[in-house]
Structure formats: C-alpha cells, structure tokens
N, C-alpha and C positions, 0 to 999 in steps of 0.2 A: 504494498499497498507504500502510494505517495504521502507527505505530508504536505500540508496546504501551505501557499505563501506565507511570505513572512508580511507584507502587509494586511493579508488578511485575518492574522492572532493581534491587528490590535484595534483597540475599541473604533466603534465609527467616526464618532467627532476626530478623532483623530486622521483614522483613513478620510473623510473629508476635508481636516486643514494640508494632509500631504499632497492629495491632488488637485485645490486648489495651487499651493507653493508651485508644485510640477506644472502646471498651463501659464502662471505665470512667470516663472522661471524659460520656458520656452519662446511666450513673446517676447520674452527682452532679448531671447538670445536672437532670433527674429529681426525685431528692428534694427539691432544696432549690424547686423550680416556678421554676425560670430565674431567680432571685434575688428572688423575692417574699418580703414576710413573712410566716410567719400567724399569726395570735392565738396567743398564748403559753394555753401548755393546763397546766391545776389539774390536779393526782391527782385522781382520783377519791373522795368524803367517802363512808366505808362505815362502818357500825357493828351490831350484831347483840346481841339479848337473848335469851333464852329462858324462859318463862313458860307455865305449864299445860300441859305435852307439845305446843309451839310454839316453834320456833327463827323469829324475825321477822329477817328481814338487811334492812338499809336503807342502801341509796347515791342519791345523785347524779352522774348523766353529763350530759353535754355540758351543764356551767354555765359560760354565757360573762357577762361582764359581772354581771348582774342575775336571771338566767334558766336553768333547767333541767329538768330530768328525774327526779321524786325516785320510785325504781325499790323497792317494798318485795315479799321475798318471804317468805309463809308456808309451813313445813315444816313437819308435823305428824312429832312422837318416834317416830311406831309406824305399820307399814305399817296400811293399812282404813280409817283416819282421814282424816274431810273437813273443810271447813272453810263457812260458812253463806254463800249471794251475798251481795255490798255492795249488792245490792237489797231484801233482806229488810228489812221493818220493822222498826223499833226496838225493839219487846215482840216481834218474833217473830211465829210462825204459833200465832194459840190459845194463845200462851205461849213457844213451844219455839221453840229459835234465836236466836243473837245475830251480826246483821252482819256482815261483813268490813269496816272501817273503817280510812281513812285519809285527817286533816282536819290542816291546818297551821292554825297559830294564830303572834299573834304577829307580829313581824314577815317574814313569809314566808307568802303567797296563792295559791290556786290559779290557772292559768293556761291552762288547756283542762281536758277531758274525762281524767274517768280510763276507762283499759279495764283487761280485764283477759285472763289469759293462757290462760283455759280456759272452758269454755261452761259454762251453767248448768243442771242438771239436776233435775230434780223427785221426789224419794223420798216414802213415808208411811209416816207414824213412830204406834206406836201409840198411840192416843185422842185421835189428831188426825185430824178430818173431813178438811181442806185441804193440799194437798202440799206441800210446804217444800220451797223452791228452795235447793241445796247445789252446790259444784262437786265434779266429780269427785277419788276420794281421791287422796291422795297432795298434792305440793306445788302452791302457785299465786303467779300475782305479778301482785301490781297497779302499776300503771304514772300516773302523774299529774304532767303539766308542771307548774310553779311560778315564782313569781316573788317576787324579795325587795321589799319594801313599802318599805322603811329599813334603815340597818346597824342590829343589834342583836339582842337574843334573841328564839328563836321554838322554837316546839317544835310536833312533830308528834305526833296523838293517835291510837294505833291503839287497835282494840277488836277482837273475834275470839272465837269458841268449836270447837272442835273434837270430830268423833264421829264413833263407827263404829257399823256396825249391828249388832254383836254385842256390844261392849266399852263401848257407854255412853257418853257426852259428858264434858267435861273442866270445870271451873269457868269457865264466860266470862272475858273479859279485858274491860277501860271501860274509856276515855279514859290507856291506856297513855302517858305521858309521852316522851317523845324527843325533847335539848335539841338545836340547831341554832344558829348566830351567824353571821350576813353581816356582811360589813362589807369594807372594800376588798382586802382579802387573798382574797377569792371565801368559800366558804360552808365550815364545819364542823361536824361531829358534835363537843356535850358528852357529858359523862359523862349519863348515863340512868339 
C-alpha cells in the first residue's frame, strides 16, 4: 500500500494556505520573467491639435533606443466627412483634393513603409472627370515606422483636407509642423 501524499496529511487550513502561497509564487515568477530584466519602458509620447475641422492625434509607440512607430489619427469633427487618400497626387485630381500626409523632418526619418487602417474608395465629384480616391467617412489612422538620425530637434509635417458629399470641403492643411525632440532620454513632443 502506498502512503498518502505529504500535503494531504496537513490540516485543511494549512493545505489552503500552501495552495495560495504556491499560486502567488507562480504568479510572481511569471510576471518577472524568471528574473530576466526587461528593457526599460518609456511612456508613450502623445500630442494632438485641431485645425480646419479635423482633430489630429499623434503618438509614438514602441520607442526603443532610437526607433519606434509614429501613429497619427485624423478624426473629422463632423459626421459625414472623409479624408483624401495618402496616394492622391499633391495637386489633387484635376485640382480637387489634398493628400493626407505624414512626413518626418530634422533628426527623425522614416524607417519603413506607411500603412493606413482604412481602404481607399473612389468617389465622383461634380466637375471632375476622373474618380477621386478617399477614405470612408470618419477617423483614419496612419502608421509610420520612424528612427532618430541624431539627438536633437525634429518635426512631423502633417497635411490633409476633409470633405463631405453634402457639406463641401474644409480648408486644406499643408505642412502643419509638430515638434519632436530626440535624445538620450527618448523621444518627446514639443509645443506645436
């Protein structure tokens, strides 16, 4: 005959405390990664502005050493408004439209391709023969990998225009500068 497990010989209250202590120890070990140190995490840099009917929120995610991801969300203030595609030519289509743009300058450069969370659709505009590429009405988020080329001052240049099929268009915004600073302490937004 086999003898009972040593823990089963303990009184019920002692077994409960032992089980709780074991669970707490396992949770602590899993949270600390078995004693491995993780890279220091920096608070996400965030800023926003509102101009010509659109709120623009900029943040930098996953900033490690000298690289991260710039995330820019364009949110029209009124329902029914859309933004033009990032692929729209700078002069628009037959003079109509203004591309949505996110361009780093100064001590920050692109480190990969731009992505957009919405698919482009084509619309027709009175007086324009060609289709005009736009995003669906509402917010659009542009993501761009960036890297610091040196410590110091940088800018993100923002461009956009929003339009509604019933209300018309807002005044386009071109090269709206948002200040950044890169350094040993990481990346931060300045006054914009």
